N, C-alpha and C positions, 0 to 999 in steps of 0.2 A: 358551528355550522358555516359552513363554505358560502359567501354570498357571490362570488365572483360568477360574472357571466359571458359568453361569449356571443359574438353576432353571426347569425348564421344568414348568407342569401340563398333566397330557392333557387331552383331551377325557374326557368319562364312557364307562365301556366300554359299548359296545351289549346286554351282558350280564348284568353285574352293578352297571351304572351308578355304580362306583366310580371316580374319579380317582387318578391317581399323580403323583406327585413326583419328578421325573428332576435330577439334576446333568449339565448338557452341558457341554462344554468351549467356550470362547470363539469357537473357530474354529469347531466344530462349528452352533453355533448361528447365527453368521455366513453361513456357508455355507447353508444349509438356509435360512433365512429371504431369501437371495438368489434362491434358485430352484433349487438345485443338487439333485439327484436325490437322496434322504435316502440310498441305498445309496451314493452317492457321496461325500456330505456324513460320512457316518459309517460307514466303511467296518471299522472296527476292531470296531462291534457286531453281535454275534448279529442273525439277521433278525427273530428274535421281539419283542429288545428293541426293534429300527427299528420292527415294527409298533406296537408299544404306544407309542414317543413319536409313531408320526404319526397312530394310530386311536383310540389309548386301549385297545385291546381286550387285556387281560392273555393271558399265552400261557396260562395254565391255563385262561381261559374260551373260546379258540379251540380247545383239544385235546377240552374240552365238548362245542362244539359240531360240530367238525368231525373229529376223532380228530388221533392226534398227527401233527405236521409230519414228512413224509418227510426 
């Protein structure tokens, strides 16, 4: 099993303007960069974490703007 990781720096959050650094597995990064939908490329990550990776929006910023996720 490949345990190689790669560092991903998110886009700036549209609410707080902070970026976040996240470690992705090599397979997650490769699959996502190849165009696989993020939910398929990273099925073991929670939806709020995938949103953070994809858009840069922090879960707490999302909740403050739109209320808690269902």
